[in-house]
N, C-alpha and C positions, 0 to 999 in steps of 0.2 A: 504493500500500500504506500510505502514511502515515496515511490516514484510518481504515484498519482498526486500526492501532496506537493511534491517538487514541481511537477508539470503545471498544476493548477496555479500555484503562487507565482511561477514564472510567467504564465499567461496573464494573470492579473497585473503583474508589475509592468509588462509590456503595454497593456491597455492604458494604465495610468500614466505611463511615460508619454505615450502618444497623445493622450488627452491634454495634459498640461504643457508638455514640451513642444508639441507640433501643432495640434489642432486649435489650442486656445492660448497661444503665446501672448497675444495682444489682449489688453483689457477692453473688451467690448460687451455690449448688452445683447444677449441672445434674443431674437424675436420669438414669439410664441410658436410661429410656424417651424422655425429651425429646432426649437426645443422639443416640439412634438415629434419631429423626425428622429432626433436623438433618443427620445423616450422609447419610440417604437423600435429603434435599433437595439437599445439595451435590453428591452423586453424580449425581442427575438433571440438575442444572445442567451439570455437567461433561460428561456424555454427550450432552446436548441440543446442546451447542456443536459436536458432530460435524456437525450439519446445516449450521451456518454455514460450517464448513471445506469441506464438500462443495460448497456453492453458490458460494463465492467462488473456488475453484480450477476448478470445472467450467465456470463462466461467465466466468472470467478477469476478475472484477470489479475495476475500478480497476487493471488490469494485474497481478493476482495470478497468479503462476506458481510451480510447484514448482522447487526447485533442481535436482532430477534429472529428466531428460526422461521424460515419461509419455504413453501413448496415452489413458489414462483418468485425468486429473489429479484430478477430483473424487473418484472412488472411492479412488484411491491415497492422496490427501491425508487422506480420512476414516479409512481403515484405519491410516495412520501416526499420526494424532492419537489414536485409541482405544488403539493399542498403547503409545504413549508415556505416555498418561494412566494406563493400567492398571499399567504398569511403575513409574512414579513413585509411584503409590498403594501398590503392594506394598512398595516399598523404604521407604516411610514407616513401615511397621509396626515395623521394628527401631528406628527413631528414637523411636517412642512408648515403647518399653520403656526407653530411656535417659532420656527426659524424666520418666517416672514415678519412676525412681531419683533424679533430681535434685530433684524435688519432695519426695521422702522425705528426702533428705540435708539439704536446706535447711529442712525442716519448714514448707513453704508451705501455709497453710490452704486447704482445698478451695474456699472461696468466692472466693479470689483467683487461683486457677489459670487461669481463663478469661482474666483480664486479662493475666497474664504470657504466656500462649500467644498472645493477640492481638498484643501488641507483638513477641513472638518471630517470629510469622508475617510481620509488617511488615518486620522486619530480614531475614528469610530471603528475602523477595521481592526486596529490593534486592541482596543478595549473589548470589542465583541469577541475576538479570538480568545482572550483571557477568560471572559465570562462564560463563553460557550464551553470551553474546555472544563472549567470548574463545574458548570451546570450538568454536563454530560457525565462527569465522574461521580458527582453526588447522586444523580438520578439512577445510575447503573449500580451503585453500591447500596443505596438506602431507598427502599420502596416507599417509606412513609413520606418522603419529601414531595411526592405527587399530591398528597392531601394538602400540604402547605401551599404549594404552587397553585393548585386548583382553587383553593379558597381565596388566595391573593388575587388571581385573575378575575374571579367572580366579583370580588370587592371593587377592583379597578373598573370593571365594566359598569357596575352600579354608579360608581363615582363619576364616570365619564358622562352619564346622563344628566349630571348637574352642571349648570352654567358656571364658568369660572369668573371670578371677580377680576378687575383690573389689577388689584394688588397681587393676586396670585400669579397673573400672567407676567408681571414685571419682576418677580422674585429672583429669577435667574440672573437678570442683569444686575440688580442691586447687590446680590451676593458676590458675583464675580468682581465687580468694581471694588467693593469693600475689601475683599481678601487680597486682590492684586495691589491695591494702593499701599498696603502694609509693607510690601517687599520691593516694589519698583514704581518709579514715577509713571503717570499716565498722561499723555497729551490729549486733551479734549478737542481733537480735530481730526477730520478724515482727509484733509488735503495734504496727503503725503505720498501720492502716487501709488497707493495700494500697499505700501510697506507696513510690516507688522512692528518693526523696531526702528527707531530713529535716534540720532545723537542730538542732545541738547547743546546749548551754547557753552555750558560749563564742562562739556566733554562726557557727561554721563549719558547712559542709554535710557530710553523711555519707550514704553509701549504705546502704540496708537490705539484709538478706539476700535479700529478694525481688528486688532489683535485681541482686545478684550471681548469683542463680539465672537471671535473664533473660540475663545475659552468658554464663553457662555453656551455656544453651540455644542461643544464637547460635553459639558456638564449636562446639558439637556439630553444628549444622546444616551449618556449613562443612565439617566432616569428612565428614558423610554426603553432601554435595554432590559430593565427590570420587568417590563411587561413582555417584551418579545422573546426573551430567552425561555421563560417558562412556557410560553405559548408554543414555541417550536418544539419543545420537549414533549408536548402533548401529541405531536405528529410523529416524531421519531427520536430515538435515543442514539441513532447512528451519528457519530461526530462528523464524518465526511459530508453527509447529507445536510446536517445542521449548518456547518461552516460554509459550504458552497452556496446553498440557498440564501443564507444571510448576506454574504458578500455580494452576490449578484444583485440582490434587492437593494443593498446600500449603494452600489455603484450607479444604479439608475436613478438615485434620489436627486442628484443635481439637476438633470434635465427635467425631471418630473416637477421639481420646485418651480421652474420658470413657466411650466404649463399651467400649474394649479394655483400658484400663490395669489394671483390676481383674481381668481374665480372660485375661491373656496366657499364663498357664500352661496354659489349656485348649487353646491352639493349639500343641501340642507339636511338630508336624511342619512348622509354617509356616516356621520358621527354616531347616530343612533344605531346604525348597522354594525359599526365597530364595537359599540357597547354590548350589543346582543351577542356578537361573535365571541367577545371575551367571556361573557357569562356562560355561553354554551360550552366553550373550551374548558372553562373552569369546572363546570359540572361533569364534563367527560373525564377530566383528570381525577376528580374526587371519587367517581364511580368506576374507575378503571379495573378494580379487582372484582366487581360484581357483574359487569357485562362488557363484551368486546365490540367496539365499533370498527367495522372493516375500513381499510384505508380508502377505498373508493367512496364510501359514504362520507368519510371525513372531508375528502376533497369536494364532494358535491355540496356539503353543508357550507364550507368556506366560500366557494364560488357563488353559491346561491344567495347567501346572506349579503355578500358584498355587491353582487349584481343587482339584487333587489333594492339596496340603498341607492345605487347610482341611477337605476331606471326610474325609481320613484321620484328622485330629485329632478330628473329631466322632464318627466311628465308634469310635475307640479309647476316647473318654470314655464313650460309651454302653455299651460292653462292660464297662468297669470298674464303672460304676454298676450294671449288671445283675448282676454277680458279687456286689456288696455286698448288694443287695436285689432278687433276681430277680422278686419278685411285685409290685414297685412300678414303674408305667409311668414311662419317662424322658421328660422334656420338654427337648428340646435348647435351648430358649430360656433355660433356667435352669441350664445347666451351669456350675458354679463360681460361681453367683450366689445369695447368700442374702439380699441386700438390694437394693432398687431405687435406692439412692442411689449417685451416682458417688463414686469415691475422692477 
């Protein structure tokens, strides 16, 4: 299996190097159209990896075997990977909303947001690897942890149904600023060419507000990982499936941000769908010793709940626009969109 790990991380490193070093060297603001193409590309890449998962487990390449015994390891491995990928991608949507708030609070210019997101994703990959390894080890050693994770996810799902106050939404920013100011000066300006560190007149180094925003994004991702790690454990305890699905979902987060950040209000029922999804997953984990949910059913539940939230939001938006101007045809592609530029 070590060669699969080596090949996967080498592939990811090449993609990240091309992303920042070749394709996005200049500080520009991606349009919604280009971001949508990139999102489709990342999703196609993530879903196409299902074939690799199927072949490696079905043929037991280099000794690849699932943690849980299976009569059809290739099919089960592929279904678990797709389920985990969809789950992680869906849970990233709420993360996007918080990131958009952080960019607004720190007044990060749109042309520098991709750079901040890139390094935010790099940090997220490192933290997720550590947390996934720890979560998989604990889950495979101690069965009782599923009850804890299940109850936690159900609680988070119920909590997600409650509206957040402005004070709660700005907590990450205030915390990051307070802690960083104790150890290093912070320049309250974003006019530094997208740099994270600058030199002051006295020769000392100082962080820019863009750097503080990056730290806040990292802290936010750690908080969201507390939801996503137990959630993916409900799908599979196989560390390779957990890591690959997580990283592919994270890598598509940047372009997805530029597609959704300015139109989050248009998906009014998506947050409710995510809350229901967390509650269902939590209940499944708590009851895992009493009945077994087939992997195909889990995949159908995840896709069905997310799809219902998206479709219900689109239908509600179309009805609202039809009431405003019943004679004007509604184009779903332009709901909530008056400009083609990303925020």
